[in-house]
N, C-alpha and C positions, 0 to 999 in steps of 0.2 A: 145321465147312469147310460151305460151301452146300450145298442140296440139289442132287442131281441132277437136269437137267434133264428127265427123264421123271415126276419128281414135281412138278412146279410146275403153279401152272394156267396156262391160255392168256394171260392179262395178262403175268405176270412170265416167262414164258417168250418174249413178245414184246418184254420193255424188254430181257431177256439178249442175245436176237440184236441190239437196237441197239446195247446198250453193246459187243460185240463187234466189230460195227460200226465204230464211234469209232475200233478201235484203230489205229495205224500199223504201217509195217512193222516187225517185228522186235520189237514190244509183246506181251507176252504180259499176260492177264486172273489174278491172281494171288488176289483175293477179289472177293464183292458183297456185298450188302446192302440188304433191302426194309424196308418202313414194315410194321409187324403190320396186321392188317387191321381190328382195333378202333380205330387210329389215324389209319386213311384211308375215314371211312365217305361223305363227302361228296368226296373225291377222286380220284384216282390216284395209287396209291403212288408216291413218291419211292422212286427207285433210287442205290445208288451204288456206287462200284466203286473196288479197289486195283488197279493194274497194275505192271507193272516201273519206269515210267518217272513216274507222277503219279496222282494221285486226281481222279476222276471224279463227278460227281452228275448225275443226270437226272433231270429234271419234266417228267412226262408230260403232255400237256394233255388234257382231258376228252372234246373231239372230236378228236382226233387229234393226231398232231404231236407235240414235244417242245422242251425245252430244254434244253442241256448246258453244264456250267463245268466246269472242271479247276484244281487245284493240282501245278505242278511238285515233286516231293518236295524239292527243293533251296530253296523257298519255304516248306516248312513249319518252323513253331515250335514249335509246341506241340499236341498231342492229349488231349483229356480224354473220361470218359466216364461216365456213370449208370447202373446196369443197377436195375431192379427185378425183379417175381417174372417176369414174361414180353416183358416190352420194355426198352428202353436208349436214352439219347441219348447221340449223339456229338457233342464238339464240338471242330472244327478252326481255327488261328489261324495265320495265313500272311503272311510280309511282301507287300509290295505291289509291291516292286521283287525283282528277283534274282539270277542269275548269282553268287553265294557271297558277296554283298551283308549283311553281318552287322548296316550301319549303320543299314537301312530304316526309316523312321519311322513308316511308315503301314501297319497290320494289316488284313487279312480275318478276319471270324469269321464262320465258317459251322458252324451249329447243325440238326442231324439228330433229329428226336423220334421215338419211338417206331418206332424198330427193330426189328427180331425180335433178341432178345437174343444167340443163339449168333452169328448172323451179324453181328452188332454188335463182339462181342467177338474175333471173326478179326478183321474191318478194324480195330480196335485195336492187336491186337499188329501188324501188317503197318505200320501207320502210324509206330508207336513206334520197330519195325528200322528203317526207312528216315530216319526222323528221326536216330535215334545215328550211320548211317552220314553223315549228309551234317553233322551237327554235328562227326565227327572229321576230316570234308574241310575245315572252315570252320577248325578247330583247326589244322590243321596248314599251312592257307594260312598264316594269318596268323603262326605261328609263323616262316613262313619269310619271310614280308615283314619282320618284327621282326630276323631274323636278317641280312636283306641291309642294313636301312637301320642297323645296327648298324656296317656298313661292313668287315665282313672282318676279319680278323687282321692285325696288325702286320708288317711285313717289316723286318729291321733297325735295330730298334727305332723305326722312326719309323710316325708313323699314315697309313693308306692315303688319307686328304687331309688337308689343312691348316685352319687355322682356332683351333687349339688353342693355338697361342702366343700368340695376343693377350689384353690385358691383364682377367684375370678370367675369361676363356674355362676352361671343364671343360676338363680334359686328356683326352687318346682314352681312355687304358687307365680313367679314372674313368667316364668316360660309356658305355664298355663295360661295365664292371662294374655299373655303376646301372642299365641297360637288362635285363642277364641277370637281375636281381635283381626288377625288374619283372616279367618274362615268369614267373618263379619265384612271384611272390605271385599272379600271374592264374592260377597254374595251366596255363601252356604251356609248362613244359619241368618235366623232373622236378628231383629234389635230385642224382641222380647226374650229370646233364647240367649244373647249373647247378656244382657243383664242376669238374666237366672244363674248362668255360667260362673260369672263375676261373682254375684251372690256367696254362691257355694265356695268360691275360691277363699273370699275375703273371711266367711263363715267357719273356715277349717284351719286359718292362723291360728 
């Protein structure tokens, strides 16, 4: 956990106040970290924070003011940490486009060197937690989209839409079974879910 405000030096207290001032309504600060003194002798220490909705970086200018940037948790693709005896480096990889878009091709890579070790490890754990939450949300969304594309169940032995009777066309039951197997191989559904889907396809023949 990060240090209490009373134990911080004046510079970091001001940085923490600035970070809190960047929070939106309802957003909470979950953890923060700053560069170790030894790694910031020629500049003001970089600060980073994890909130309930995003990751924030804060670069304070030498003669006042600051620059900030953020990554929404749904954009985060990977978090890595490399720890030494007293400090740690944190690397974040985020997709350039968001809104649950798992096909984004351009990545942003942020590297924060020389962070206080304990703080960096706390940040890493929170980043991992949010990453796992959004990975599951993307998995569920993709599963729902694939199920929707499968055309639903057959009613009265007929496909939900036509085209299966065309010469050389794949029949509706075969197509749905193939898609279910692809979903199983992609680990989007479990073995039991696949067997259930297969049983329903066979029983509708």
